[in-house]
Backbone bond lengths (Angstrom), bond angles and torsions (degrees), N, CA, C in turn:
res aa  C-N    CA-C-N  psi(-1)  N-CA   C-N-CA  omega(-1)  CA-C   N-CA-C  phi
1 X - - - 1.444 - - 1.534 108.83 -
2 X 1.308 113.84 139.84 1.456 120.01 -179.67 1.518 109.81 -128.17
3 X 1.298 114.75 163.42 1.458 120.95 178.12 1.534 108.24 -94.86
4 X 1.331 116.66 131.85 1.461 122.16 179.94 1.518 109.31 -126.26
5 X 1.319 115.55 143.31 1.465 121.12 169.66 1.511 105.91 -99.76
6 X 1.348 116.00 122.49 1.456 121.79 -178.62 1.525 108.01 -107.21
7 X 1.319 115.92 122.23 1.460 122.13 177.01 1.520 107.57 -98.77
8 X 1.344 116.32 131.60 1.458 119.90 -178.95 1.518 109.37 -148.51
9 X 1.306 115.89 173.68 1.458 121.25 -176.18 1.526 109.22 -133.72
10 X 1.325 115.97 133.13 1.460 122.73 175.34 1.520 108.54 -127.22
11 X 1.319 115.86 120.32 1.465 122.03 179.18 1.523 112.30 50.34
12 X 1.315 115.89 39.86 1.454 121.15 176.59 1.518 114.45 85.07
13 X 1.330 117.38 -5.38 1.458 120.15 179.48 1.527 108.82 -96.60
14 X 1.322 115.88 123.06 1.458 120.59 -179.40 1.527 109.30 -81.50
15 X 1.337 114.53 132.51 1.462 120.24 -176.48 1.519 109.38 -135.83
16 X 1.339 114.78 168.19 1.460 119.25 174.53 1.530 108.03 -149.18
17 X 1.315 114.37 153.22 1.455 121.17 176.64 1.516 108.29 -147.34
18 X 1.300 116.13 160.27 1.455 121.57 178.82 1.524 108.50 -109.85
19 X 1.326 116.68 132.51 1.461 121.98 178.88 1.522 109.49 -133.58
20 X 1.310 114.65 160.53 1.456 120.77 174.86 1.526 106.81 -109.63
21 X 1.338 115.47 123.54 1.463 120.28 -176.65 1.523 109.74 -151.60
22 X 1.334 114.84 170.29 1.464 120.21 -179.18 1.523 113.14 -77.68
23 X 1.362 116.77 -32.06 1.463 119.97 -179.89 1.529 108.83 -155.51
24 X 1.336 115.92 179.73 1.460 120.31 -177.05 1.526 112.63 -63.01
25 X 1.326 117.33 -40.31 1.463 120.66 179.46 1.524 111.22 -64.08
26 X 1.323 117.32 -41.96 1.464 121.07 178.22 1.531 110.50 -65.18
27 X 1.321 117.20 -36.25 1.467 121.08 177.34 1.521 110.07 -64.81
28 X 1.318 117.17 -43.87 1.463 122.14 178.08 1.530 110.17 -60.87
29 X 1.327 116.49 -46.09 1.463 120.70 -179.33 1.529 112.06 -65.92
30 X 1.321 117.18 -35.16 1.461 118.79 -179.28 1.526 111.28 -65.34
31 X 1.326 117.51 -35.46 1.463 120.25 176.06 1.522 109.71 -70.68
32 X 1.316 116.78 -43.56 1.464 121.54 179.14 1.529 110.84 -59.85
33 X 1.313 117.50 -39.57 1.462 121.69 -178.65 1.524 113.47 -71.26
34 X 1.322 117.49 -17.27 1.462 120.22 -179.98 1.525 113.23 -81.97
35 X 1.324 117.75 -9.31 1.461 120.75 177.63 1.520 108.05 -71.01
36 X 1.317 116.56 125.76 1.461 122.00 -178.30 1.527 108.65 -109.86
37 X 1.324 115.95 119.30 1.452 121.59 176.50 1.522 107.91 -95.44
38 X 1.318 116.65 122.55 1.456 120.29 -179.35 1.522 112.04 -89.69
39 X 1.323 116.72 -36.68 1.455 119.60 -178.49 1.524 108.53 -166.16
40 X 1.318 115.78 144.11 1.458 121.54 175.22 1.517 106.73 -129.40
41 X 1.323 117.39 125.08 1.459 121.95 179.92 1.519 109.92 -122.88
42 X 1.319 115.35 144.19 1.454 120.05 175.72 1.517 108.52 -84.31
43 X 1.312 116.68 136.89 1.455 122.72 177.27 1.512 107.39 -104.59
44 X 1.319 115.55 117.72 1.460 120.46 179.82 1.522 109.44 -85.19
45 X 1.312 115.11 139.88 1.461 120.76 176.57 1.516 108.59 -121.28
46 X 1.304 116.67 170.31 1.458 121.08 179.24 1.535 110.31 -60.57
47 X 1.318 117.71 -30.82 1.465 121.78 -179.60 1.529 111.70 -66.63
48 X 1.346 117.52 -23.86 1.463 121.54 178.93 1.525 111.95 -73.49
49 X 1.319 116.60 -21.41 1.459 119.69 -176.20 1.518 111.65 73.29
50 X 1.313 117.04 15.04 1.463 122.65 -179.97 1.518 107.93 -126.37
51 X 1.310 115.28 157.11 1.450 119.93 175.28 1.515 109.61 -153.95
52 X 1.312 116.76 -179.55 1.460 120.93 -177.27 1.517 111.08 -62.19
53 X 1.336 118.03 -35.00 1.460 121.12 179.08 1.528 110.75 -60.51
54 X 1.331 116.70 -45.94 1.469 120.24 177.36 1.526 111.19 -59.46
55 X 1.327 116.74 -40.96 1.458 120.22 -179.79 1.522 111.21 -64.56
56 X 1.318 117.10 -41.18 1.465 120.95 178.89 1.525 109.89 -64.53
57 X 1.318 117.49 -42.67 1.464 120.36 178.80 1.530 111.25 -63.36
58 X 1.328 116.35 -37.84 1.460 120.40 176.93 1.525 110.70 -61.64
59 X 1.323 116.40 -41.17 1.462 120.54 -179.90 1.525 110.53 -67.44
60 X 1.330 116.38 -45.21 1.467 120.44 -177.63 1.522 111.79 -66.24
61 X 1.324 117.23 -47.90 1.460 121.16 -173.46 1.524 113.97 -99.06
62 X 1.335 116.63 -4.20 1.452 119.80 178.27 1.505 113.47 66.36
63 X 1.309 117.20 30.00 1.455 121.30 -178.18 1.518 109.82 -111.18
64 X 1.312 114.23 158.58 1.448 120.59 174.40 1.522 107.16 -120.07
65 X 1.323 116.43 107.84 1.472 121.53 -173.71 1.510 112.73 -94.36
66 X 1.303 119.26 33.31 1.478 121.06 -179.68 1.495 111.03 -70.80
């Protein structure tokens, strides 16, 4: 195992961290695996032809109006 400095970018901000890994690929993956996603939501736009009203109706009536 060796120590690696991994340089990466999040939202345009350049960052670096030090990890212990077997090789460069494992070091890259260890940083990637540390990203924690708390929630992902879809944002509907007028171009989608969907809106919150359609979603509520789908929930109430159990229909999919796509």
